[in-house]
N, C-alpha and C positions, 0 to 999 in steps of 0.2 A: 591079435585077431579074434580070439575067443571073447575078449571084453567087448569088441565092436559088435560081434554077433549077438551077444547077450543084450546090449543096449538097443540094437536095431530089431531084435526079435526075430532073427533069421539064423540059419545054420552057418557054420564056419565056411563050408563049401560055397554058399551063396555070397558071403563077403569076398572070398577069393575071386569068384567070377565077376563080381561087380567092380573090384579094383583092377582086374586084368583087362576088362573092357572087350574081351574077345569071345564072351559067351552070352547067350540071350538071357537078359534079366529085365524084368518090367521096370518102367520108369519110376513107379511108386516105390518099388523095393530098392532100386539104386539110390533114390533120394534119401530113404531112411538110412541106408548104409553110409552114405557120404555125410549125412548130418551127425551120425554117431562118430565117424572118423574125425570130424572137425571138433566136436565137443570133447573128445578124449585125447585130442592132439596125437593121433596115431600116425606113426611113420613106418613106411615099408622097410623091412630089414634087407637093405641092398646087398649086404655081404652074403646073406643066406640065398638070395636070388642069384648072386654071382656063382655060388657053389653049385646051384642047380642048373646053371647055364642059361638062365632066363633074363639076364641083363648084360649089356655090353660092358666089357672090362675097361678100366681107365687106361690112359696113356701116361707112363711114368717117364719123367725127364730127370736124369741123374747127371749133374755137372759139378765141376770143381768148386766154383764160386758163383753165387747168384748176384754179386754186386758188379761184376765186370760188364761194361756196356755192350760188348759184342755177344757175350753169352746171354745177356738179357734179351737181345733181339732174337736169338735162336728160340728162347723160351716163349717169346711172344708169337713166333711162327707156329710152334707146337700147339700152344693154347688156341690160336685162331682156327687151325685146321681141325683140332680135336673137337672144339665147340661146334664147328660147322657140320661135323659128323655125329653130333649128339653124344660125344664122349667127355668124361671128366678128365682133366689133366692134373697130374701131381708133380711138383717140383721138389727135388731133394739135392742137397749139397754134400760133397764128400770131403771138402777141405784138404784134398790131396792125400787122403788116408785110404790105402787099399783095403784095410779091414772094414772100414765103414762102407766102402763101395760094395764089398762082399755082402755085408748085412743088408744093405738097401736092395740089392738085386734079389736076395732071398726073400725079403719082405714083400717086394712087388710080385714075386712068383706066388707067394702065399695069398696075396690079394687078387690073384687072377688078372693081373694087368694084361691088356691086349698086346702091349709092346713096351719094352724098356729101352729108352734112347739114352746112350752114353755120349756126352758131348765133350769135345776138347782134345788137344793133342795128347800123345802118350809116348812113353819110352818103349820102343818096339823090341823088347828082348824076349827070351824064351819064357820067363816067368809071366810076362804080360800075355803072350800068345796062349799059354796054358790056361790062364784065368779066363780069357775071353772065350776059349773053346768050351770050358766048363759052363760058363754063363749060357752060351748059345744052346748047348745040349739040354741043360736043365730047364730053360725057358721053353724050348721047343717041345719038351716032354709034356708040358701042361697046356700046349696050344698057344703059348705066347711067342714073342719074337724079339730077338736082340737086334738093335739098330745102332751102328757105330756112326756117329755124326762128326765130321771134321777129322776123321781118322782114316788111314789107309786100310785096305782089306787085309784079312788074316791070310797066312801062307797056305792053309789047307782048306778044302771045300767043307763048309760048315753051314748050318741053318742060321745065317746072319745076313742082315741087310746093311749095306755101306753107302752112305751119302757124304761126299767129300767136295772140296772146292779146289780150284787150281792155284795152290799156294805158290808153286814154283813159277808158273806162268805169270802170276801177278807180280812177283819179285823181279822177274826178268823185265816186265814192262816198266817198272819203276826205275830200275837202274839204267835201262836202255834210254829212257827219257832224259836222265841226267847226263849220260854220255853223249847223246845227240846234242845236248846244249853246250857241249864242249868240256865238261868236267872229266878229269882223268884220275883224280885222287878222291875216291868216295869212301867215307867212313861208314862201315856197316855195323849198326847196333842191333845184333841178332839176339835170338833166344837161346835156350839151353840146347846145345847140339845133339843131345840124346833124344829130344822130343821130336816126333815125326814132322809136325807142321813147321817148326823152327828150322829143321834141317832142310826141308823143301825150299824155304825162303833163302837159305844160304846157297843152295844149289842154283837157284834162279839168279842170285847176285853174281856168282862166279860164271855162270853161263853167259850173262850179258857182257862181262869183262872180256871173255874169250871172243865173243862175236864182234867186239870192237877192237880186238887186238891189244887190249890193255892188260899189262901184267898184274897178276894177283899179288897183293901186298899183305902179308900175314898180320902186320901190325895194325892194319885198318879193319880187320875182322875181329870185332870185340863182342864176346858173348855175355849174356846176363839175363836177368828176369824181365818180363814184360810189364814193367811198372814205370810210373812217372819218375819216382826217385831214382831208379836204376838208370833211366835215360839221362837224367841230370848228372848223376855221378860219373857215368862213363864219358859223357861229353866233356865235363870239367876235367877229368883225368887226361883225356886226349889233348886238351888245350894246355894243361900244365906240362905235359910231356913234349909240347911243341910239335905234335904230329902234323905233317903236311897234308891237309885236305881242304877241298873247296866245296864239298857237298856231303850231306849225311843221308843215308837211307836207314830209317828207323823201322824195326820189325813190327811195331804197332803204333797206332796214333798216340797212345798214352806215353810210349817211349819218346815219340817225337815232341810231345808237350814238354817233357823233362829236358830234352836236348835244346829246345827253343829257350827255355828259362836259363840254362847254363850259358848259351851263346850271348844272350842279352846281358847277363851279369858280367860277361867278359867285354862288353862294349861292342859286340859284333852285330851287324845288321843282317836280317834274313828278309829277302834273298840277296841283298847288296854285297855282303861279304861271304856268306855261306848259304848255299841252297839246301832245302830240306824236303824230304818226301817221307810220308808215313805209310801205314798199311792198316786197313779195316774200313775207313770212312765212317767212323762213328759220328753221331749227329753234331757234335761240337766242332768237328774238323773244319767245316765251312765258316764257322764264326770266329776262328782264331785270326790274329793279325800278324802276318798276312794269312789269308785263307790257305789252308794246307792242301797241297797236291798229295794225293794218296791213292791207294788201291782199294776199290770198293769190293767188299765181300758180301754176297747176298745172304746175310745171316738169317733173316726171316724166312726166306725161301728155303734155306736149309732145313729149318724146323718144319715148315709145311710139307716139304717133300719127304722128310723122314716119316711123318705120320702117314702120308698117302701111300708110300711104298710098303710100310708095315701092314696096313690094313687091306691093301689091294693085292697082296702078293699071290693069292691063289688064282688070280685072273691074268697073271703075267708070266712071261718066260723067265727062266732062272737067270739069264744073262742080265735082266733088268734090275737085279739086286745089288748092282754096283753102279752108282751114278756120280759123275763129277760135274759140278756146276762151274761155270766160267767166272773169272774175276775181271774187273775193268779199271783201267787207270783213269782217275778223275783229275784233270789238270786245272789248277787254280793259280795262286799268285806266289807260291813259295820257292819257285825255281827260276833262275836267271843265269845266263852265261857267266862264267868266271871272269874276274877282272884280268 
């Protein structure tokens, strides 16, 4: 700024007023200052302005993996809402490393982020609750906000915003649709039972069975990771074991794609021989053959709502800090009554 002042022939205070735009400076003086700024390629030190409280802090999105289609849509929602509010958005990946998550949250605290949004399911044990409580208090101490996106609320009252979706209700809709079609043996390709969102989908699966008076069969409840390879391997293993099932409920659309590949490899038709339902409604679900019946999760809306709740919290009641968005069953061509 001193260099700009010297080149424009004005004081440093005048340069500051001209750049701020909220003090009276003559047009001729402002023109000289801006010409000096351009010729010297001067950029405002945003970090210094953030420390002085004169610039809006960024929105930090911390997720496990930036390549997953569902998490990418959350990121899109965060970026759209942040941009609409004149905020910069930062995206960071933890790769399932708690230590890296600790480091990223601390870094965002030092960067004076307006909010830190943690996305994805979590293992809800005492260690997790303790870490989240520490995050919430540390961020709140510097005027920031912890937002848990796609995770259930913490057990105690803390300065944290929670935005979740009805995972259990969506799973219930999916299995209810299969049972209404006449299926009674539904293979469930769920996720890690320790992860909150996966356990909610398992609860919805079992709730639908009870609602239809269908006995729960432990051998049809198969846990694994939410990947295409896992879906393929688990379906192939079920076929090799000659498990009796006429339908599959996959915990994610990626798992459903793997299951579809294993069924076709075994010479089975979908939905002629086996019906298939996914979860997420990622963009390619409608382009599969057959088009996949699945549960739509409003991932972009999750991201947008996370930003909105974090930035508008001072104007809302405390009860509004926990919001659950609804899910929706999208019926396409991958379900048919059993033979």
